[in-house]
N, C-alpha and C positions, 0 to 999 in steps of 0.2 A: 511560698509563707515568703514573707519579710521579716526577717531578722535584727536583732539590735534596734530597733524601733517604735520611738512611746506612740498607742493610739490614742489620741484621746474619745472619750465618749460620744458615742454616737447616737442616735437614740430615730427607729421605724416602725414605724404605726407605735403595738404597746409594749417593746420592751428596748430594754437598752444598755448596748455593746459597747465590751469596757475589755482593753488590753494590756500588757504590761511589755519591758521590755522587753523578753522572748517570745514574746509575739504572738503569746498566748491569748486568745481572744475567752472570754466567761460573759453570759448574760444574767439576764433576772429578770424578772415580769417588771412595769412600771408604772406609769401613768395611773393606772385605771383602780389598782390600789396604796396608791400609795400618792396621797389628791400633793401632801407637805412636798415629796417630789418634783412633781408635777408646777407650783407653784416657785419654782428658784428664780434665786436675783442674778438676775443673765447678767445683767450693767449694776457695778456698783462705780457711780461719780463721789468723792469727796472731796469739798473745797477745793474745787478743782476752779485755777486760778493759771490767766496766762497774760502778759507784758513784752509788748513789739517795742521797745525803748522804755520810753514814757507812758506808750500809752495802756493803759490795761484794757484788756480784748476782754476778759473772762475773769471775774471778782468775785470766784471764792462761792461755784458751786457744786451743789451739794445734791444729790439722787437720787431713786433707786427706779431698775425695769424691771422686772416681770416677765417669766412667760407669760403668753398667755396674753399681756399687756400690748397696745399700741398709744406710746405718750406721743402729742404732737405737742412739736418746740412749735414757741408761734416768738413773734417780737420784733420791730421794727430792723429797717437797713438798717446794719455799725452793732444791731443791740449785741453778737458775739454768739449767733445760732452754728454758723457754720465752726467756727474756731471751736466750739467745745466737740461740735458729731468728728471733726480732726484732731482733733485728742482725741478722744475717746474708741475711733478710729486708727491710733498709733501714726497718723498717719503725718503729725509735729508732735514733737514731747512739750509738756507741761513744765511752767514754771515754777511752779508749785502743784499738791494736793495730789489724787492717785486713782485710775482708775481700775477695775478692775471688767474682766469679760471671762462668764460663767466659774470664776474666784482665781484668772490667770489675772496677775498688776503686767495691765500694758506694756509699760515700762520694763518693768523684771525677765514678762515669762511675751517678747513682745511673740513670739511662731506661737502660741498655743492658744493664746490670744485671739489672733487674726484666722487661724484658723475654723475660729467661730464666727467670723462674723463676714457679714457679703456688705457689701458699700458700693450704693451707687448715687456719686460728688453731685455739686453742678453741674451742670456742661462735663458731662462724662466723653471720655476719651474717649474715640474708639479707632480702630485699624484701618484703615478708608478703603484701604488696598484691597480689603478680605471682603467673602461672601459671611451672610450673618452665618452661615451655618461651620465654616472656615474660622471666624472669632472666635462664637463660640464652643469650640473645639480647642486653641490656645486656652484658653479661660477653666476649660475644665482641665486639661495637661496642668496646665498652672497653676492645680489645685490640687494637683497626683492624679486626678483617673485619666482610664486606659479605658483596651479596653470595650466591651460592652458596657459598661458603670458608665464608659467616657460617651458612648453613644446614647442610652439613655438617658444622661444628664439633660444632656443637647434633642433630646426629640420634647425630654419637661418642661425645660428651658419657654423652648418654643410653641408648644402648645399652650403653656399656662401667661406667654406673652401677647399670643394673635401674630405671630410672628410665619404660619405656615403659607400666603403666599409670596414671603419675601427671603422664605429658610435660601436659595440659590445666591441669589444678588448679591451685588455688591454693595459694599454700604455708604460709598458715595454717592449710589440711586437713589438711595433712599431718600422719601421727606423724612420734614423735623418729627411730626410725630415719630416711624422706625425706628429713625436711629436713637430716641428716647425708649423705647420700648426695649431692643437693642442691646441701649445700657442697661436697663433694671430686669435684664436678662440676662444679662455678662453676673448679676449678683446673686441671682437665687439659682444660677450651675451647681453646686457642690450644698443645696441646698442648706443654707444656714439658720445657724439656733439666732443667729443677732441682727436683722438688719436696719443698718443706719442709712435714710434718703434721704441728699439735700433736696425739698421742691420737685418731687419726679410724678407731680401732675404738670409743670412749667414747659408751659407752651403747648401743649395740647387741644385735642376740641373737645365740648362739651360730649359726646361719646368715649373720648380717652381715658378723658380721665375718670367718669362712671365706671370704664372696666377698670381701671387705676384703682381710684378705691375700693372696688370692691375687691378684687385683687389679695386687697392690704389688708381685709375685715377676712377674709379667710385661714390667706395667712397667719393672723396676728391672732388666729386661734390655737396654736400647736409652736410662734415664737415670740420671744420678745423684736416688739418693731417702737425705733425711733424716727419720725419723719418731719421734718420741720417745713414748713407754708406760710406762704400772706393771703391764703385763700380760707378765711373765717369757718365759712360752709362744710370746709372737710373736714374739718374738725370735729364736730358736730355727727358728716358720718359717714370717719371715720374712728376715731379713738376712745379708745374707755379713761383716757385720760389727757390734760394738758400742760405745758407749763408756758407761760409767758416771763423772759427775761429781754431786760429793757438794759443798758450802762452797761454790760453786760454782768449783773446781780435778777438771780432767779426772784420775782417779785410776784408770781403766785402760782398755784401748785394744786389740783382738784380734777374733778371730772368734769366735764364740759356743765351739765344743773348746776354742778359744784360754782363753778364760775357765773355760769345765768343769774345762778344766785343773787352777786353779788350787783347786780346792776340794780340803779331805781329805778328802772322798771319793769321788774320784778316785784310776783305778787299783787302788780297792778287792773285795774278790768276797764278795758274797751267800749267803750257805753254808747250807742246813737241810738239817737231821739227823734222821733219827723216833729212838726206844727209847732213846734214848741222854739221863742228865744232865747239867745243865748245866754244872753245874761242875768236869766231865772233858770239854765240849767247849772251855769256854775253860780250861783248863788246857793241854793237846793242843795246839791251833794256835796259844798263844802260847808255844809250842814253834819253832817256823817263825822261822826267820833271816831271812826277808827280810818279817816282819810288821813295824807296829814300834807294834802297837796291838791288841785285841780285845774286840769291844762286842756284849752277847749285844740283839739285836734282839727278840724274842723268845718266849716261852720256857712257851709253854700246851701241856704235856704232851698225848699224846706227843713231841712239834715242840718243838724248839728251832734259831730266826733269831739266826748272827752273824755280825756284820763284821768279816771281817780286812783291817786297814788296810795298806799298800804305802808303806815303806820312801822320802822324798821321795828319798831321793840314789840310789835304784833300782828306774826306777815303770815301765820294761823290763825286771823279774825272772819269773823262772817264781814269782812266787807262786803259779797255781792249778793249776798240775801241782805245786806240795808243799799246798798242801792232798787234792788229791786223794789222795797219797802216806799223808800225818796220818792220812784217812778211809780209806785203806785198810787199813795197818796194824794198827788197831785194830779192823775188820770192821763200819765204822758203817754205817745202810742211807739212804745221801745222797742227795735230793729234787732237790737243785739246786745246786749253781757256775754262779754268773752273775755276769761286771765288771761295775762303776758305775765310768761317762763319769765322774759329778761333776757337782751342780748349781749351776744358775745363782744358785738362791735363793741360797742356801748360802757362791756369791764375794759375791751384795748384802749378804746381812746385815753377812758381815766383813769388807767396804771401807766402806761406811756404815753403820756401826754406833758412836755417836757415845756417845761415853767418860760415864760417870756416878757 
């Protein structure tokens, strides 16, 4: 036993193990019978700001992430995403505001907070003269693991990140994809409760991106995860919630579906008709009182495809039925009537578009 050490809460399966300064451990039942304990607010960011000279990189940002949440961090280049993530991990100090990880203030209790964090920075640095196993062993030792615990942690990280075939290979001989996986493996070597990842799929091929997204979804069931990305489809594929940051400020915060609902195309209908003139389609669909406007998507004869937009004040209207009624009354040959959910890329562009 190690004496005189304060143990942080650690979670294994359905039990939480706690410790005190005398090294006396005790345990109690965890998440299954205590749903509120499972939904711990693992990351709390309040009024966070960072200035570099006259440049305000992050401006009064506030949000929280609970255990079991996967938060996508979106924004154009230079929006403040990486700077915010670096402050959360304690890599750089904030100019103002606070960050708490697992209840620990990152500035006042940096060691306690950082023990809970796994961090994958953009272009993660690796020791290229080490083997993959040797590098992960070094990272495990830095995290305080020795003996069988260290060996199990290495095996687990290698298995989760699909590194078995390069386990004994020198890092400097790895492809970019395998180097990225090795960086990912060091971030999860200690099975952290919080994962912060900057562009975790950058530079990976489509198969590797799929593997990483699947891994993030699995880990997100029991951890609090933040990852930044420029790939909007990743938000829909892996995130339970997303934040859009622009010019250092949070400009949108919600689930992917909530954000998509802000798109102009949300709740609109795509209608494809054969054998009817484009102008007739536009005019007849334009008479529907539940619609705000009609645009022609394609008019390659003999097929016309139109988009009918719903009025924002009546998003649950019977627009689809009204379109069908117009088509029936005019004996149109309709091949498709499809409702649109909205598009994240439309919302992203509308919110972050720079005025010129």
